[in-house]
SEVEXDREN-411934 format. One record per residue (C-alpha): residue in one letter; x, y, z. Coordinates in nm, 3 decimals, decimal comma, padded with zeros to 5 digits. Layout:
 rest       u       v       w
    A       X       Y       Z
...
//
This chain:
 rest       u       v       w
    X  07,743  09,151  13,111
    X  07,563  09,012  13,451
    X  07,245  09,081  13,656
    X  07,055  09,048  13,298
    X  06,615  09,089  13,275
    X  06,660  09,360  13,555
    X  06,371  09,568  13,505
    X  06,318  10,018  13,529
    X  06,057  10,182  13,359
    X  06,065  10,539  13,074
    X  06,050  10,814  13,136
    X  06,080  10,986  12,793
    X  06,099  10,980  12,475
    X  06,186  11,190  12,197
    X  06,199  11,016  11,812
    X  06,399  10,670  11,901
    X  06,571  10,790  12,135
    X  06,413  10,696  12,493
    X  06,538  10,797  12,842
    X  06,548  10,568  13,100
    X  06,548  10,433  13,364
    X  06,748  10,120  13,497
    X  06,888  10,018  13,750
    X  07,268  09,876  13,676
    X  07,254  09,979  13,348
    X  07,579  09,972  13,089
    X  07,648  10,111  12,845
    X  07,577  09,921  12,540
    X  07,359  09,659  12,754
    X  07,061  09,569  12,488
    X  06,718  09,665  12,639
    X  06,383  09,591  12,592
    X  06,116  09,854  12,576
    X  05,780  09,876  12,647
    X  05,464  09,629  12,686
    X  05,545  09,605  12,295
    X  05,916  09,447  12,398
    X  06,096  09,645  12,165
    X  06,479  09,652  12,129
    X  06,698  09,886  12,207
    X  07,051  09,897  12,298
    X  07,196  10,183  12,596
    X  07,432  10,435  12,415
    X  07,448  10,677  12,735
    X  07,453  10,782  13,150
    X  07,354  11,028  13,282
    X  07,343  11,059  13,625
    X  07,102  10,749  13,724
    X  06,938  10,743  13,352
    X  07,028  10,548  13,062
    X  06,970  10,651  12,713
    X  06,833  10,487  12,450
    X  06,821  10,422  12,130
    X  06,542  10,189  11,905
    X  06,596  09,975  11,692
    X  06,216  10,006  11,583
    X  05,962  10,278  11,599
    X  05,819  10,471  11,896
    X  05,481  10,523  11,806
    X  05,215  10,463  12,099
    X  05,475  10,417  12,365
    X  05,504  10,618  12,670
    X  05,647  10,771  12,946
    X  05,647  10,479  13,284
    X  05,609  10,130  13,053
    X  05,844  09,859  13,165
    X  06,217  09,860  13,059
    X  06,443  09,487  13,095
    X  06,788  09,462  13,074
    X  06,888  09,177  12,856
    X  07,245  09,213  13,028
    X  07,446  09,186  12,740
    X  07,576  09,389  12,414
    X  07,374  09,409  12,052
    X  07,523  09,114  11,936
    X  07,367  08,869  11,661
    X  07,462  08,532  11,611
    X  07,751  08,329  11,442
    X  07,686  07,936  11,385
    X  07,605  07,711  11,006
    X  07,330  07,807  10,827
    X  07,420  08,223  10,788
    X  07,453  08,202  10,469
    X  07,151  08,188  10,214
    X  06,964  08,374  10,456
    X  06,795  08,705  10,441
    X  06,825  08,935  10,743
    X  06,730  09,271  10,870
    X  06,917  09,549  11,024
    X  06,959  09,382  11,371
    X  07,013  08,994  11,227
    X  06,650  08,893  11,267
    X  06,528  08,660  10,946
    X  06,316  08,883  10,760
    X  06,214  08,484  10,586
    X  06,067  08,372  10,891
    X  05,907  08,760  11,005
    X  05,709  08,768  10,632
    X  05,597  08,316  10,775
    X  05,548  08,495  11,150
    X  05,391  08,837  11,074
    X  05,310  08,857  10,696
    X  05,426  09,100  10,514
    X  05,493  09,406  10,807
    X  05,748  09,378  11,023
    X  05,544  09,382  11,419
    X  05,664  09,558  11,633
    X  05,884  09,350  11,943
    X  05,883  09,030  11,711
    X  06,120  08,832  11,887
    X  06,294  08,519  11,579
    X  06,568  08,361  11,671
    X  06,867  08,448  11,347
    X  06,937  08,073  11,291
    X  06,685  07,800  11,312
    X  06,705  07,605  11,637
    X  06,530  07,329  11,492
    X  06,748  07,233  11,163
    X  07,021  06,946  11,278
    X  07,367  07,000  11,081
    X  07,617  06,682  10,956
    X  07,973  06,742  11,225
    X  08,230  06,586  11,165
    X  08,521  06,618  11,439
    X  08,868  06,715  11,417
    X  08,999  06,408  11,410
    X  09,342  06,561  11,590
    X  09,167  06,639  11,875
    X  09,119  06,456  12,144
    X  09,022  06,464  12,507
    X  09,310  06,646  12,680
    X  09,451  06,869  12,427
    X  09,551  07,226  12,510
    X  09,290  07,416  12,293
    X  09,149  07,770  12,265
    X  09,021  08,102  12,048
    X  09,011  07,964  11,715
    X  09,079  07,610  11,727
    X  08,900  07,379  11,514
    X  08,705  07,128  11,625
    X  08,500  06,970  11,345
    X  08,363  07,111  10,981
    X  07,884  07,147  10,901
    X  07,898  07,077  10,500
    X  07,664  07,468  10,560
    X  07,616  07,409  10,212
    X  07,753  07,260  09,876
    X  08,028  07,504  09,867
    X  08,071  07,613  10,175
    X  08,268  07,408  10,393
    X  08,122  07,577  10,797
    X  08,418  07,553  10,986
    X  08,388  07,503  11,346
    X  08,613  07,703  11,550
    X  08,645  07,758  11,920
    X  08,485  08,147  12,004
    X  08,771  08,345  12,103
    X  08,852  08,426  12,453
    X  08,813  08,056  12,569
    X  09,085  07,833  12,604
    X  09,219  07,588  12,830
    X  09,209  07,145  12,826
    X  08,897  07,008  12,644
    X  08,709  06,742  12,827
    X  08,547  06,561  12,578
    X  08,414  06,662  12,193
    X  08,113  06,470  12,031
    X  08,127  06,187  11,796
    X  07,999  06,240  11,455
    X  07,633  06,294  11,414
    X  07,329  06,537  11,357
    X  07,310  06,759  11,526
    X  07,085  07,074  11,643
    X  07,242  07,393  11,780
    X  07,162  07,390  12,110
    X  07,323  07,046  12,135
    X  07,683  07,021  12,337
    X  07,954  06,953  12,077
    X  08,273  06,934  12,244
    X  08,325  07,041  12,696
    X  08,648  07,246  12,765
    X  08,770  07,321  13,159
    X  08,908  07,661  13,205
    X  09,195  07,761  13,427
    X  08,969  07,837  13,656
    X  08,892  07,498  13,708
    X  08,484  07,585  13,612
    X  08,324  07,334  13,289
    X  08,249  07,509  12,949
    X  08,093  07,351  12,720
    X  08,031  07,421  12,315
    X  07,800  07,438  12,136
    X  07,695  07,457  11,665
    X  07,683  07,865  11,699
    X  07,809  08,100  12,000
    X  07,710  08,488  12,013
    X  07,938  08,807  11,921
    X  07,920  09,211  11,998
    X  07,864  09,368  11,693
    X  08,085  09,665  11,754
    X  08,353  09,433  11,885
    X  08,584  09,368  11,582
    X  08,684  09,013  11,674
    X  09,089  08,921  11,708
    X  09,321  08,764  11,485
    X  09,656  08,712  11,498
    X  09,817  08,923  11,296
    X  09,738  09,099  11,021
    X  09,878  09,062  10,664
    X  09,951  09,249  10,302
    X  09,704  09,228  10,052
    X  09,847  08,984  09,838
    X  09,631  08,898  09,545
    X  09,348  09,131  09,367
    X  09,021  09,062  09,459
    X  08,858  08,989  09,054
    X  08,577  09,089  09,006
    X  08,551  09,074  08,579
    X  08,451  09,452  08,530
    X  08,714  09,553  08,359
    X  08,760  09,918  08,498
    X  08,823  09,776  08,796
    X  09,023  09,442  08,734
    X  09,254  09,587  08,474
    X  09,235  10,014  08,560
    X  09,233  10,046  08,977
    X  09,250  09,650  09,116
    X  09,197  09,651  09,435
    X  09,317  09,359  09,639
    X  09,132  09,055  09,839
    X  09,129  09,282  10,189
    X  09,120  09,602  10,038
    X  08,920  09,835  10,174
    X  08,723  10,056  09,866
    X  08,478  10,315  09,846
    X  08,210  10,362  09,516
    X  08,097  10,768  09,529
    X  07,878  10,845  09,284
    X  07,518  11,106  09,221
    X  07,171  10,963  09,211
    X  07,151  10,769  08,895
    X  07,537  10,725  08,848
    X  07,541  10,315  08,870
    X  07,640  10,271  09,266
    X  07,417  09,990  09,249
    X  07,428  09,786  08,948
    X  07,849  09,854  09,034
    X  07,834  09,643  09,401
    X  07,600  09,410  09,242
    X  07,850  09,271  08,952
    X  08,124  09,261  09,257
    X  07,903  09,113  09,428
    X  07,798  08,878  09,138
    X  08,099  08,795  08,982
    X  08,435  08,823  09,212
    X  08,621  08,573  09,290
    X  08,589  08,564  09,708
    X  08,487  08,317  09,932
    X  08,199  08,458  10,093
    X  07,931  08,777  10,023
    X  07,785  08,984  10,210
    X  07,525  09,275  10,084
    X  07,465  09,529  10,319
    X  07,172  09,729  10,164
    X  07,187  09,981  10,453
    X  06,889  10,287  10,401
    X  06,856  10,232  10,058
    X  06,551  10,260  09,865
    X  06,309  09,965  09,891
    X  06,272  09,860  09,516
    X  06,645  09,866  09,505
    X  06,667  09,678  09,756
    X  06,396  09,382  09,661
    X  06,560  09,348  09,273
    X  06,803  09,277  09,536
    X  06,619  09,001  09,690
    X  06,471  08,865  09,450
    X  06,720  08,847  09,200
    X  06,952  08,710  09,379
    X  06,792  08,377  09,438
    X  06,806  08,298  09,125
    X  07,180  08,372  08,983
    X  07,381  08,075  08,938
    X  07,745  08,083  09,092
    X  07,999  08,091  08,821
    X  08,271  07,941  08,950
    X  08,112  07,651  09,120
    X  07,748  07,643  08,883
    X  07,567  07,587  09,200
    X  07,291  07,911  09,293
    X  07,481  08,239  09,449
    X  07,383  08,249  09,738
    X  07,514  07,977  09,832
    X  07,763  08,195  09,947
    X  07,581  08,451  09,948
    X  07,393  08,630  10,271
    X  07,212  08,967  10,310
    X  07,114  09,201  10,583
    X  06,820  09,439  10,395
    X  06,738  09,780  10,541
    X  06,540  10,004  10,389
    X  06,508  10,382  10,375
    X  06,118  10,351  10,541
    X  06,303  10,086  10,817
    X  06,437  10,278  11,189
    X  06,688  10,507  11,089
    X  06,916  10,373  11,435
    X  06,895  10,025  11,295
    X  07,033  10,151  11,001
    X  07,392  10,214  11,171
    X  07,338  09,871  11,312
    X  07,299  09,700  11,040
    X  07,687  09,761  10,893
    X  07,843  09,628  11,235
    X  07,576  09,299  11,206
    X  07,762  09,241  10,804
    X  08,066  09,293  10,950
    X  08,049  09,046  11,239
    X  07,950  08,816  11,032
    X  08,231  08,846  10,746
    X  08,419  08,870  11,038
    X  08,334  08,510  11,174
    X  08,384  08,338  10,814
    X  08,723  08,479  10,737
    X  08,816  08,348  11,067
    X  08,769  07,994  10,945
    X  08,967  08,125  10,692
    X  08,722  08,220  10,353
    X  08,745  08,549  10,166
    X  08,514  08,716  10,235
    X  08,412  09,053  10,022
    X  08,092  09,252  10,223
    X  07,966  09,550  10,026
    X  07,793  09,880  10,257
    X  07,478  10,033  09,990
    X  07,547  10,308  10,138
    X  07,760  10,415  10,378
    X  07,598  10,817  10,322
    X  07,254  10,660  10,446
    X  07,461  10,477  10,787
    X  07,583  10,861  10,830
    X  07,275  11,038  10,823
    X  07,164  10,767  11,127
    X  07,483  10,882  11,284
    X  07,369  11,224  11,258
    X  06,983  11,182  11,359
    X  07,060  11,083  11,656
    X  07,378  11,313  11,745
    X  07,050  11,597  11,699
    X  06,843  11,421  11,946
    X  07,072  11,342  12,203
    X  07,204  11,774  12,155
    X  07,550  11,705  12,080
    X  07,740  11,994  11,888
    X  07,732  11,965  11,454
    X  08,003  12,002  11,267
    X  08,047  12,006  10,936
    X  07,675  11,936  10,721
    X  07,494  11,905  11,046
    X  07,728  11,516  11,111
    X  07,874  11,492  11,438
    X  08,239  11,514  11,556
    X  08,227  11,173  11,531
    X  08,176  11,120  11,181
    X  08,526  11,103  11,095
    X  08,694  10,848  11,381
    X  08,324  10,644  11,315
    X  08,415  10,576  10,937
    X  08,795  10,502  11,006
    X  08,735  10,270  11,245
    X  08,425  10,138  11,052
    X  08,754  10,018  10,741
    X  08,958  09,904  11,003
    X  08,755  09,596  11,051
    X  08,848  09,536  10,678
    X  09,165  09,361  10,632
    X  09,387  09,017  10,551
    X  09,467  08,897  10,859
    X  09,668  08,534  10,997
    X  09,398  08,380  11,212
    X  09,469  08,175  11,536
    X  09,370  07,888  11,376
    X  09,678  07,961  11,124
    X  09,442  07,966  10,802
    X  09,491  08,275  10,611
    X  09,126  08,494  10,613
    X  09,043  08,777  10,493
    X  08,744  09,069  10,464
    X  08,702  09,314  10,162
    X  08,451  09,599  10,279
    X  08,341  09,823  09,983
    X  08,075  10,103  10,090
    X  07,888  10,264  09,817
    X  07,876  10,642  09,897
    X  07,624  10,919  09,760
    X  07,736  11,302  09,790
    X  07,417  11,547  09,771
    X  07,441  11,671  09,392
    X  07,727  11,459  09,311
    X  07,936  11,685  09,559
    X  08,236  11,467  09,657
    X  08,403  11,749  09,884
    X  08,058  11,668  10,115
    X  08,168  11,535  10,436
    X  08,175  11,154  10,461
    X  08,241  11,120  10,115
    X  08,597  11,382  10,202
    X  08,672  11,141  10,462
    X  08,571  10,831  10,311
    X  08,830  10,915  10,012
    X  09,128  10,965  10,302
    X  09,056  10,650  10,480
    X  09,023  10,419  10,151
    X  09,275  10,246  09,980
    X  09,066  10,250  09,595
    X  08,817  10,467  09,477
    X  08,585  10,438  09,237
    X  08,399  10,789  09,081
    X  08,061  10,726  08,919
    X  07,989  10,998  08,678
    X  07,693  11,132  08,639
    X  07,853  11,312  08,255
    X  07,915  10,959  08,122
    X  07,580  10,806  08,316
    X  07,419  11,037  08,121
    X  07,613  10,930  07,792
    X  07,497  10,568  07,859
    X  07,908  10,486  07,966
    X  07,877  10,235  08,185
    X  08,065  10,129  08,446
    X  08,010  10,484  08,524
    X  08,379  10,504  08,680
    X  08,530  10,836  08,553
    X  08,897  10,755  08,552
    X  09,049  11,101  08,611
    X  08,886  11,079  08,954
    X  08,884  10,725  09,049
    X  09,216  10,586  09,191
    X  09,405  10,217  09,369
    X  09,710  10,225  09,580
    X  09,776  09,833  09,511
    X  09,842  09,863  09,120
    X  10,194  09,742  09,258
    X  10,094  09,426  09,422
    X  09,844  09,377  09,173
    X  10,084  09,386  08,906
    X  10,314  09,118  09,038
    X  09,978  08,858  09,008
    X  09,891  09,003  08,653
    X  10,274  08,942  08,532
    X  10,283  08,629  08,695
    X  09,938  08,505  08,594
    X  09,864  08,695  08,277
    X  10,113  08,826  08,087
    X  10,448  09,039  08,212
    X  10,330  09,313  07,972
    X  10,020  09,402  08,197
    X  10,115  09,705  08,322
    X  10,306  09,858  08,078
    X  09,990  09,852  07,869
    X  09,780  09,997  08,174
    X  09,996  10,263  08,182
    X  09,990  10,353  07,819
    X  09,585  10,396  07,847
    X  09,602  10,599  08,122
    X  09,835  10,812  07,915
    X  09,648  10,803  07,654
    X  09,344  10,890  07,808
    X  09,453  11,212  08,045
    X  09,634  11,318  07,628
    X  09,215  11,286  07,582
    X  09,124  11,501  07,829
    X  09,412  11,784  07,712
    X  09,281  11,783  07,341
    X  08,861  11,767  07,442
    X  08,945  12,051  07,588
    X  09,028  12,169  07,206
    X  08,790  12,102  07,023
    X  08,508  12,168  07,210
    X  08,678  12,512  07,235
    X  08,773  12,587  06,781
    X  08,663  12,213  06,680
    X  08,842  11,903  06,538
    X  09,057  12,098  06,294
    X  09,228  12,269  06,432
    X  09,395  11,931  06,542
    X  09,693  11,778  06,355
    X  09,679  11,412  06,212
    X  09,896  11,301  06,562
    X  09,655  11,425  06,752
    X  09,367  11,320  06,630
    X  09,416  10,978  06,588
    X  09,524  11,014  06,908
    X  09,118  11,150  07,056
    X  09,075  10,795  06,810
    X  09,295  10,561  07,007
    X  09,097  10,678  07,318
    X  08,770  10,651  07,224
    X  08,901  10,274  07,122
    X  08,965  10,233  07,481
    X  08,720  10,381  07,584
    X  08,431  10,234  07,382
    X  08,578  09,924  07,360
    X  08,766  09,839  07,711
    X  08,595  10,092  07,958
    X  08,264  10,017  07,863
    X  08,088  09,683  07,964
    X  07,749  09,600  07,947
    X  07,614  09,427  08,326
    X  07,341  09,325  08,122
    X  07,504  09,169  07,807
    X  07,537  08,836  07,869
    X  07,794  08,734  07,691
    X  08,023  09,101  07,835
    X  07,844  09,081  08,165
    X  08,130  08,950  08,338
    X  08,509  08,945  08,129
    X  08,772  08,732  08,260
    X  09,121  08,895  08,320
    X  09,300  08,685  07,994
    X  09,007  08,856  07,799
    X  09,083  09,235  08,002
    X  09,347  09,205  07,857
    X  09,369  09,080  07,557
    X  09,126  09,337  07,495
    X  09,327  09,620  07,621
    X  09,687  09,487  07,396
    X  09,515  09,486  07,100
    X  09,343  09,818  07,170
    X  09,725  09,984  07,227
    X  09,759  09,764  06,922
    X  09,520  09,980  06,695
    X  09,682  10,293  06,807
    X  10,061  10,238  06,797
    X  09,961  10,040  06,427
    X  09,817  10,361  06,368
    X  10,105  10,591  06,455
    X  10,337  10,430  06,266
    X  10,136  10,417  06,040
    X  10,059  10,864  06,041
    X  10,411  10,898  06,105
    X  10,502  10,733  05,730
    X  10,230  11,003  05,578
    X  09,887  10,818  05,572
    X  09,555  11,059  05,627
    X  09,329  11,000  05,983
    X  09,112  10,981  05,768
    X  09,225  10,655  05,593
    X  09,268  10,529  05,981
    X  08,920  10,570  06,059
    X  08,793  10,451  05,803
    X  08,894  10,102  05,882
    X  08,626  09,807  05,927
    X  08,874  09,727  06,167
    X  08,790  10,037  06,436
    X  08,474  09,945  06,470
    X  08,436  09,543  06,498
    X  08,723  09,646  06,810
    X  08,478  09,866  06,965
    X  08,224  09,553  06,950
    X  08,452  09,228  06,996
    X  08,413  09,259  07,352
    X  08,026  09,138  07,304
    X  08,139  08,881  06,966
    X  08,323  08,682  07,195
    X  08,338  08,586  07,531
    X  08,605  08,470  07,799
    X  08,619  08,116  07,652
    X  08,670  08,206  07,287
    X  09,000  08,399  07,332
    X  09,147  08,231  07,094
    X  08,879  08,420  06,810
    X  08,988  08,754  06,993
    X  09,396  08,675  06,869
    X  09,248  08,595  06,510
    X  09,054  08,929  06,517
    X  09,462  08,996  06,599
    X  09,544  08,882  06,326
    X  09,293  09,074  06,036
    X  09,423  09,406  06,267
    X  09,777  09,349  06,174
    X  09,744  09,210  05,815
    X  09,464  09,524  05,707
    X  09,781  09,757  05,909
    X  09,998  09,605  05,715
    X  09,832  09,614  05,389
    X  09,816  09,975  05,408
    X  10,120  10,055  05,554
    X  10,207  09,849  05,171
    X  09,995  10,178  04,971
    X  10,200  10,372  05,066
    X  10,563  10,206  05,064
    X  10,507  10,123  04,625
    X  10,352  10,491  04,637
    X  10,669  10,591  04,787
//
């Protein structure tokens, strides 16, 4: 946008919505309001007035105070130094803010997201020489952003022309010029280590690809039963206390993505404090170094201005797309999209827009769809493959999955991990309900499982889900007339389902051994549970009473084995499998003698 630094005045203030007079104002433009310089964004133009949503509290502002247009849309700084950072909803660095203003964010504080004083070791791309044709996505060089992530410095989208010069290897700060390019009009443009990008504009790519590999989270109920592909769209809906935040934190900690972005969007401050204090202490299970070396956090708690909550998700997504363009697999976790939607509802109400379902604006569904559409696996302009996996938590009031945010999200996403208050009350964690959840990626994920782990994966998964469905039917009968009404085969079906639920699906985030489960161990546990059930089923057909099978010590050990042996001790799980076969054959031999 041109004509930056225009001035005007405020006319009316309605909470975070401010009406201003600003000559030449454009929709989406950033403005500074009042003597404090509060940050805002033009969201509507009405005659000669502009309607601004403010990302800070407007308490104390008065009509008539000055307004200044910045001439650019709400944007983020993209460059080395993002990883390991903790930002607020409009990408202000919280650690730098704490040093400048203490425990409370001073209104109007304006700090660069990236440290201008820090120098980075830049190594130019040896394939580039002056005179080469370059364009958006061309690799200029690399910077070691952390010990585990190489930052690939790319030509920003929309810039192309003839390379005039490129800086030699050396240490440069963010303001230094590392390359110059002459465009088609003959103008020379400088390129640095960082650039700005509007958060509401998706970053372009060459083409969209289908997902091919699952996102391994180390959580059995997710990876084995309801898998998510890299580049997929997922949701974790659940009522208060069902464990949404823990599920997302486990995914952030253990997923095999290259980059993790965690956006705390309107959640309680104590939950985000736990994230902010815990994550910097965690070790990366894949590199042995600190997890924050490939993680960045966006923190916008429920007591922060509601409009910044709406912006925080777009800020996180834009940074995710930036690393995707480098060819990395990024997972972004938004906790929660319900709080994001509530911000939309509040702003639309103050604007006087017609409410529809439960007071939400009519454009809720389209905004949600556009948000999730920015996820995906793509081929970048550099020819690399990168992905953004977007997983949003949803907090339906009272656990009502028919409310608008949950129902619209369910129509959009490909993976739906429905959390159950009943399972959480029964201390079954993760409380993902196998009846209400689904994944549209099973067949694609099966190709990976069959090739990398075992060709029987999909068959075992189907058998386990069928057993769990049968368990739901029989449990209703038990609740009505008692277990005595069931036959021995039916009672053994209940026992088999219990082995699946307790020995496979349950997984404690606080268990040092079981907090993460490798794909090989996941299949070993599932296969073992199914094998025990089928062996018992054949014994019951021989006439063995179900009570005798239920008294076998191996059943109790099957429930505990997930916490006894780590993912590196598969041989010991195989040893237990041999014990199971020996015990079952012993029972079979006794009844064969009686016959």
